Steps between C-alpha positions, in 0.01 A plus 500: 500500500207270408261717700624810320442343160143407598430856612635635174267263310204629701604855415505418129156336533356815660649706218337270244164528672522879487570493127212255441265736683590779258452272198168369632368855539592580142329182376173592676504846339550350153214254553261782596595697187386208286142492634407863565511856373738658749501878538824627653495826694667789319614844609361798318188526287342207316490498117121538498493687168787323327470131406847526342684647800845354571407428863274215386814294435554486877188282534525133405244405231254215551334342195155341514311292239176640360208309346150575366229553761285183500300536825221712352292405191600813303851380421762466228705196407827682445642818653772722355715530813668174604711623790551808713812642667450688827728725706413701810648765729385686810629794704337418832189706415404414141542193279562490123441186292623472140338259253684421177362287218516449124214633286544515119315831468410805706123548514274744689325213681816322616463454875654333805403437861635380833278316748534451877293329764344734756534407866550144620224339295623276216377583152529355153729692265223553237334811650454304822247282317357228730641162398499148642627517860572875461219729615619800303626863538530768589792607282668834433584564133739765365409564136661693213386557140716663234242749370405613852865545608427461870461248778161394636442352847223237494339218698321177411356188657452291190433563132232762442569678831790723391464855633713813508583628847376848599853573621793454263843420645658331195703674229626335181704587194584293191777523240509303176817438295636224273197276541504511881277666757639625830230607745575631849240509778554708814306518827563565872592181685204554732182701457211611718270243337597153628164348401557588133876532454766241561735624774867433435732460799874454460649160565186295432366305202165578335327352194521670162363420151513666158284556191576642155277596205617528139288791372550425131186481284425210267382521137142564611601790720447311827757512775720191510493497880256679731331449834546139613673417169858554609827343609521425873740352753429293808576629852866561576678676784607859561732626772601856586840449658575642841813716538813281474574298814862389519477347848520143364824576319627684809447197723652268242804727472519513881498120516782485246696764692456316830614176339818657367559674834458169682755336270745788547482486881523120501808500278673762719431295813627183336820673386563641847441159656748338258772758568497455877 
């Protein structure tokens, strides 16, 4: 009888371990959501032309602080945009990234950009500008301006080196309403230009940064923000999620099932032994 009780305790312990495995997996997922823009894979077409599409609600938003660019002499002391909300989706072929931020007025020169490192070489977030202990670029920049109503695919390796690529893979569309801009950028996950374009593979983390310009003019007719005078973020992380993998939950459920089965068989044997 004492041996049977010990075996039952071991069975309960195995069951508990299985449940903890499930909870631990969920905790890891939540932690990753807090530090990265995570693009889940969706079925069907991406909302490339619709920043207000309902499907965007299926992507968890990530919010990042913005501050004035201070790494280049031509700077401003205060930027309009203080933070930026980002969502992303992909369909296995293309990726769509939605930027959302508050801007008091819609202006022709309002603009936004996304920046990525190119290849394995580390770069500073400010156009890949060489900084202390960071050699610099290259970086791939996806740019949008309200009056142009399109996306532009660019490269840089420091301030003053910005250039438009001869090939254009990026599309962008903006929508302004109630003091808020929503701008969606779309591009194939991978392109035929690995030396110029960041290549996005599912399941891995890459660096991402953001920039926003308030295109409002001041009393003298000068743009409030232009060129290097803008709001920027530091480097953060981006991840295009691989198709869902439920194997971890399967094995955890299997462990729980085996534990219950072990208890059931043990109890039957104990009852038979007692009735003899």
